[in-house]
matplotlib code that plots the C-alpha trace (Angstrom):
import matplotlib.pyplot as plt

x = [-57.5, -53.7, -51.3, -49.9, -48.1, -46.3, -45.7, -44.3, -41.9, -40.8, -40.4, -38.6, -35.9, -34.6, -34.6, -32.3, -30.6, -29.9, -28.8, -26.1, -25.1, -24.2, -21.8, -19.6, -17.0, -17.8, -15.1, -16.5, -20.0, -19.2, -17.5, -20.1, -22.5, -21.1, -22.5, -26.2, -25.0, -24.2, -27.0, -26.7, -23.0, -20.4, -16.4, -13.5, -11.1, -13.5, -13.8, -10.0, -9.7, -12.9, -10.8, -7.8, -10.2, -9.3, -12.7, -14.0, -15.5, -13.0, -13.9, -13.8, -10.3, -6.9, -8.7, -6.7, -8.8, -7.5, -8.7, -12.1, -12.1, -11.6, -14.4, -16.7, -15.6, -16.4, -20.1, -20.2, -19.7, -22.5, -24.7, -25.1, -23.1, -22.3, -18.9, -18.8, -15.1, -12.5, -13.4, -17.2, -20.1, -23.9, -25.3, -28.9, -31.8, -32.7, -29.2, -29.3, -32.1, -31.0, -27.4, -29.2, -31.1, -28.1, -26.0, -28.7, -28.6, -24.7, -24.5, -26.0, -27.7, -24.9, -26.1, -27.1, -23.6, -22.1, -23.8, -23.4, -19.6, -19.8, -21.7, -19.3, -16.7, -17.7, -19.0, -15.2, -13.9, -16.3, -15.5, -12.2, -13.2, -15.3, -11.8, -10.1, -13.3, -13.4, -9.9, -10.4, -12.7, -10.8, -7.5, -7.5, -9.8, -13.3, -15.3, -14.1, -15.3, -18.5, -19.2, -18.1, -20.1, -23.0, -22.3, -22.6, -24.8, -27.3, -24.5, -23.4, -26.8, -27.8, -24.3, -25.1, -28.4, -27.0, -24.5, -26.9, -29.2, -26.7, -25.1, -21.9, -20.7, -17.3, -18.4, -21.3, -19.4, -16.9, -19.1, -21.4, -18.7, -18.9, -22.1, -22.1, -20.2, -22.2, -25.4, -24.4, -22.5, -25.6, -28.2, -29.8, -31.0, -34.1, -32.3, -28.9, -32.4, -33.8, -30.5, -29.6, -32.9, -33.0, -29.3, -30.4, -33.2, -31.0, -28.5, -30.2, -32.7, -36.1, -35.4, -33.6, -30.7, -27.0, -25.0, -21.6, -19.2, -16.6, -17.7, -17.7, -21.9, -21.2, -18.6, -21.2, -24.4, -21.7, -20.9, -24.2, -26.1, -23.5, -23.4, -27.1, -27.0, -24.1, -26.9, -29.4, -27.2, -26.5, -30.4, -30.8, -32.8, -30.5, -33.1, -33.2, -29.5, -28.7, -31.0, -28.7, -25.6, -27.1, -28.2, -24.5, -23.2, -25.2, -24.0, -20.7, -21.3, -22.0, -18.9, -15.6, -13.3, -10.8, -8.5, -11.3, -13.8, -12.1, -11.5, -15.1, -16.1, -14.1, -16.1, -19.3, -18.6, -17.5, -20.6, -22.6, -20.5, -21.6, -25.2, -24.5, -22.7, -25.5, -27.9, -25.6, -25.7, -21.3, -20.8, -22.3, -20.3, -17.2, -17.9, -18.2, -15.2, -12.7, -13.9, -13.4, -9.8, -9.1, -9.3, -7.8, -4.8, -4.3, -4.4, -2.1, -4.9, -3.5, -6.4, -9.4, -7.2, -6.9, -10.9, -11.3, -8.9, -10.8, -14.2, -12.8, -11.3, -15.1, -16.6, -14.0, -15.1, -18.9, -18.0, -15.7, -12.2, -10.6, -7.0, -8.2, -9.5, -7.1, -4.3, -6.5, -6.7, -3.2, -3.1, -5.2, -3.4, 0.2, -1.4, -3.0, 0.0, 2.2, -0.4, -1.0, -4.6, -5.8, -9.5, -8.9, -6.2, -9.2, -11.6, -9.1, -7.5, -11.4, -12.4, -8.8, -10.3, -13.1, -11.7, -9.2, -12.4, -14.1, -10.4, -10.6, -8.1, -9.6, -6.2, -5.4, -8.9, -8.2, -4.8, -6.2, -9.3, -7.1, -4.9, -8.3, -9.7, -6.0, -5.5, -6.9, -6.6, -10.1, -12.0, -14.3, -13.5, -16.6, -14.2, -13.6, -16.9, -17.9, -15.0, -15.4, -18.4, -16.2, -13.8, -15.9, -17.4, -14.1, -13.4, -16.6, -15.6, -11.7, -11.7, -10.3, -7.0, -6.4, -7.4, -5.1, -2.1, -3.1, -3.2, 0.0, 1.5, 0.0, 0.6, 3.4, 1.3, -1.3, -4.9, -6.5, -9.3, -11.6, -11.6, -11.4, -14.6, -16.2, -15.6, -17.1, -19.9, -23.2, -25.6, -28.8, -31.7, -32.9, -36.2, -39.0]
y = [6.4, 6.6, 8.1, 11.1, 12.7, 9.6, 8.8, 12.6, 11.8, 9.1, 10.5, 13.4, 10.8, 9.8, 12.5, 13.8, 10.5, 10.7, 14.2, 13.5, 10.8, 12.4, 14.6, 11.5, 10.4, 7.4, 5.5, 6.2, 5.1, 2.1, 1.2, 2.2, -0.5, -2.9, -0.7, -1.8, -5.7, -4.1, -3.3, -0.2, 0.1, -0.1, -1.1, 0.8, -2.2, -4.8, -3.6, -3.0, -6.8, -7.5, -5.9, -8.2, -11.6, -12.3, -13.2, -10.1, -8.3, -6.4, -2.9, -3.3, -4.5, -3.2, -0.5, -0.3, 0.2, 3.6, 4.3, 2.7, 5.6, 8.2, 7.1, 7.0, 10.3, 11.4, 10.0, 11.2, 15.0, 14.8, 13.4, 9.7, 8.1, 9.4, 8.7, 7.0, 6.8, 4.2, 3.7, 2.5, 4.7, 4.7, 4.2, 6.4, 4.3, 4.8, 4.3, 0.6, 0.9, 3.5, 1.6, -1.6, 0.1, 2.2, -1.3, -3.2, -0.2, -0.5, -4.1, -4.7, -7.4, -9.4, -7.7, -10.9, -12.5, -9.8, -9.6, -13.4, -13.0, -10.1, -11.6, -15.0, -12.3, -10.6, -13.7, -15.4, -12.1, -11.7, -15.4, -13.8, -11.4, -12.9, -15.0, -12.0, -11.0, -14.1, -14.0, -10.2, -11.8, -14.8, -12.8, -9.6, -6.6, -7.8, -4.9, -3.5, -6.8, -6.6, -2.7, -4.1, -6.7, -4.8, -1.9, -4.5, -7.4, -6.8, -7.5, -10.7, -11.9, -11.4, -13.1, -15.7, -16.7, -16.4, -19.0, -21.3, -20.9, -21.9, -24.6, -22.6, -24.5, -23.4, -19.7, -20.0, -21.7, -18.4, -15.7, -17.9, -18.3, -14.6, -13.8, -16.7, -15.4, -11.8, -13.5, -14.9, -11.7, -10.0, -12.9, -12.8, -16.3, -16.3, -14.4, -17.6, -20.3, -18.7, -19.3, -22.7, -23.8, -22.3, -23.6, -26.9, -27.4, -26.0, -29.1, -31.9, -31.6, -33.6, -36.8, -34.5, -36.7, -35.1, -35.0, -36.7, -35.2, -35.2, -32.6, -28.8, -29.4, -31.9, -29.2, -26.3, -28.8, -30.1, -26.4, -24.6, -27.8, -27.6, -23.9, -23.9, -26.2, -24.6, -21.6, -24.1, -25.0, -21.6, -21.0, -24.0, -26.1, -29.0, -31.6, -29.7, -29.7, -33.2, -34.4, -32.1, -33.8, -37.4, -36.5, -35.1, -38.4, -40.5, -39.2, -39.4, -42.8, -43.9, -42.3, -44.4, -44.7, -41.5, -39.4, -36.4, -38.8, -39.7, -35.8, -35.1, -37.8, -36.2, -32.5, -34.4, -36.6, -33.2, -31.3, -34.1, -34.0, -30.8, -31.1, -33.9, -31.6, -29.0, -31.0, -32.1, -35.6, -35.7, -39.4, -39.2, -36.2, -37.8, -40.8, -38.3, -36.2, -39.3, -40.7, -37.2, -37.1, -40.9, -39.8, -36.7, -37.8, -40.0, -38.1, -35.5, -32.8, -30.5, -27.6, -30.7, -32.2, -28.5, -27.9, -31.3, -31.3, -27.8, -29.6, -32.6, -29.6, -28.7, -31.5, -32.7, -28.9, -29.8, -32.7, -30.6, -32.2, -28.9, -30.3, -32.3, -29.6, -27.3, -30.1, -30.4, -26.6, -26.7, -28.9, -27.0, -23.9, -25.1, -26.5, -23.1, -21.3, -22.9, -22.7, -18.9, -19.6, -16.7, -17.4, -20.5, -19.3, -16.7, -19.1, -21.2, -17.7, -17.3, -20.5, -20.6, -18.0, -19.4, -22.0, -19.9, -18.5, -21.7, -22.7, -19.6, -17.5, -14.4, -12.4, -15.2, -15.4, -11.3, -12.5, -15.2, -12.8, -10.1, -12.4, -13.7, -9.8, -8.7, -11.5, -8.8, -5.2, -4.5, -4.3, -5.8, -8.2, -10.7, -13.6, -12.7, -12.9, -13.4, -12.2, -8.9, -9.1, -11.3, -9.2, -5.9, -8.4, -9.3, -5.9, -4.9, -7.3, -6.4, -2.8, -0.7, -0.3, -3.9, -4.1, -1.6, -3.2, -6.5, -5.0, -3.6, -6.6, -9.0, -6.5, -4.1, -1.5, 0.7, 0.5, 1.6, 4.3, 2.5, -0.5, 1.9, 2.9, -0.4, -1.9, 1.1, 1.5, 1.1, -1.8, -0.6, -1.3, -4.8, -5.1, -7.7]
z = [-14.5, -15.3, -12.4, -14.9, -12.4, -11.8, -15.4, -16.1, -12.9, -14.7, -18.0, -16.2, -14.2, -17.3, -19.4, -16.9, -16.5, -20.4, -20.6, -17.5, -19.4, -22.6, -20.9, -20.4, -23.5, -25.5, -23.7, -20.4, -21.6, -23.4, -20.0, -17.2, -18.7, -16.6, -13.6, -14.7, -13.2, -10.1, -7.1, -5.3, -4.9, -7.5, -6.6, -8.7, -6.9, -8.0, -11.8, -11.8, -10.8, -13.4, -15.9, -16.0, -16.3, -19.7, -20.4, -19.6, -22.9, -24.6, -24.1, -20.5, -20.4, -19.2, -17.1, -13.8, -10.6, -10.3, -14.5, -13.1, -10.4, -12.4, -15.0, -11.9, -10.6, -13.7, -13.3, -9.8, -11.2, -13.6, -10.8, -11.9, -8.7, -5.4, -4.0, -0.6, 0.2, -0.5, -4.4, -3.7, -5.4, -4.7, -8.1, -8.9, -8.8, -12.4, -13.8, -14.4, -16.4, -18.5, -19.0, -20.0, -22.7, -24.0, -23.7, -26.0, -28.9, -28.3, -28.8, -32.0, -31.2, -29.0, -26.1, -24.5, -25.3, -24.0, -20.8, -20.3, -20.2, -18.4, -15.6, -15.9, -15.4, -12.8, -10.9, -11.1, -9.8, -6.9, -5.9, -5.5, -3.5, -1.3, 0.0, 0.7, 2.8, 4.2, 5.4, 6.6, 8.7, 9.9, 10.9, 9.5, 9.8, 10.0, 11.1, 7.5, 5.7, 7.5, 6.1, 2.3, 2.6, 3.9, 0.9, -1.6, -0.2, -2.8, -5.5, -3.7, -3.5, -7.1, -8.2, -5.4, -7.4, -11.0, -9.9, -8.5, -11.4, -13.2, -11.4, -11.0, -7.4, -7.2, -7.4, -5.6, -2.5, -2.5, -2.4, 0.0, 2.6, 2.8, 3.0, 5.7, 8.2, 7.9, 8.3, 11.4, 12.6, 11.9, 13.0, 9.7, 10.7, 7.9, 5.1, 5.7, 6.1, 2.7, 0.8, 2.0, 0.8, -2.6, -2.8, -1.9, -4.0, -7.3, -5.6, -4.9, -7.4, -7.0, -5.5, -2.7, -2.3, -1.6, -4.3, -5.0, -2.1, -4.1, -6.2, -6.5, -6.1, -3.1, -1.3, -1.7, 0.2, 2.4, 3.8, 3.5, 5.1, 7.8, 7.9, 8.4, 11.3, 13.3, 13.3, 14.5, 17.7, 18.8, 18.1, 20.6, 18.0, 18.9, 17.3, 13.7, 13.7, 14.9, 11.9, 9.3, 10.8, 10.4, 6.6, 6.4, 8.4, 6.3, 3.2, 4.4, 4.8, 1.4, -0.2, -0.6, 2.7, 1.8, 3.5, 2.4, 3.5, 7.0, 7.9, 6.8, 9.1, 11.7, 11.5, 11.6, 14.8, 16.5, 15.6, 16.9, 20.2, 20.6, 20.2, 22.6, 24.9, 24.6, 25.7, 29.2, 27.9, 28.1, 28.5, 24.5, 23.7, 24.8, 22.5, 19.7, 20.4, 20.8, 17.6, 15.8, 17.5, 16.7, 13.0, 13.4, 15.0, 12.0, 9.5, 11.3, 11.2, 13.7, 13.5, 14.1, 17.0, 18.6, 17.9, 19.5, 22.4, 23.3, 23.5, 25.8, 28.1, 28.3, 28.9, 31.6, 33.1, 32.8, 35.1, 37.1, 36.9, 36.8, 36.0, 33.3, 31.5, 32.0, 30.4, 27.2, 26.7, 27.0, 24.5, 22.3, 22.9, 22.0, 18.4, 18.1, 18.8, 16.6, 13.9, 14.7, 14.6, 16.6, 16.8, 18.1, 20.3, 21.4, 22.1, 24.4, 26.0, 27.1, 27.8, 30.3, 31.5, 32.9, 34.2, 36.4, 37.9, 38.8, 40.6, 42.3, 40.8, 39.5, 38.5, 37.1, 34.8, 33.9, 32.4, 30.4, 29.1, 28.0, 25.8, 24.6, 23.3, 22.1, 19.4, 17.1, 16.7, 16.6, 20.0, 20.3, 17.5, 16.6, 16.5, 20.1, 21.1, 24.4, 25.6, 25.9, 27.9, 30.5, 30.6, 31.4, 34.0, 35.5, 35.4, 37.3, 40.0, 40.3, 39.6, 36.3, 38.4, 38.2, 34.8, 33.9, 35.9, 34.3, 30.5, 30.9, 32.4, 29.8, 26.6, 27.4, 26.4, 28.4, 28.3, 25.3, 26.1, 23.7, 25.8, 28.9, 27.9, 26.9, 30.3, 32.1, 30.1, 32.1, 30.5, 29.1, 31.2, 31.3, 29.1, 29.9]

ax = plt.figure().add_subplot(projection="3d")
ax.plot(x, y, z, "-o")
ax.set_aspect("equal")
plt.show()
């Protein structure tokens, strides 16, 4: 028996959308067809950048972000969108299907051609936008970036799928890099794994072999396979992680010996060192790290050197050689400070704090930990984890007065209320 009530509701909803749409000017109606390619949320700033792409269809070109916001505001006034602030708008669920149908009528047989040109231009712009998001996560406003990714996650995912389906590997990597940070921050392990598997099927083909690593497909394969292995290390799946790293190592060893190939080898040696270290095999870990360091020093790769010095410090600390560990950490920190590498600085400040605790210097440990958590304006910042938790633990041991004095001494400012609230908050009860 037909669901007449459901059919009536669908018809009524379509009629409502059509009625609202007719209240817009022809120029706005034409422009809004691009909204059919967005999922859930549309962003005026992204549309402004999209309009500057030469390949974008003509009726989308020449509009600034402000002009797009005005058009989207007019669509909001007639009930087609809902403003979320900061130039973003939630899309009425029935609107994309209506806009697609309208676009098909408007395009007079050229809809697929125009849609493909629009998708390619949007893909290019979102790849660039994702680069900006990645920069914000690593050295800017990570909280804002994570909110933007959350709101536009479905559109980002749709465009990533489009890029994979059409072998647009460079754009796929641009989008995947920001999504990868989001997956990791939100613990979306299964979602990340599904995307990596889908990408590898598209990239490797039926033979299951890695592509030429000097190609854009190879760069994407390296990034996704390595990122998945990194998550496996975090999850304690060390066997799976090691197999993935060794797959990468084998693929690299089959490549001609170039500076790029050697630089990538250094990264994999380093990662294999981390797997060995997590297993408690400190001699093996040190061997891998020193192989990595030899290449990094030969190539003058200072960020890589800083990272490996840090890990050699952890190996020395794990062996109880605390003075040696401090030497390695300080070598790492010198490079990180010279480079302005705030994530690296935060990590090494945090490790020097833990080392100071082992050296029975709790006040010194507190100083280092404050430097760790103040590398970014946001508190707590995801790139300082687990620093905030250690700051809370040290405060519980030394007292809030010690934190206030030390914070003032280290930063020259009073202890911010959000930090005070964080360290004084009661921990949630343990669950069985």
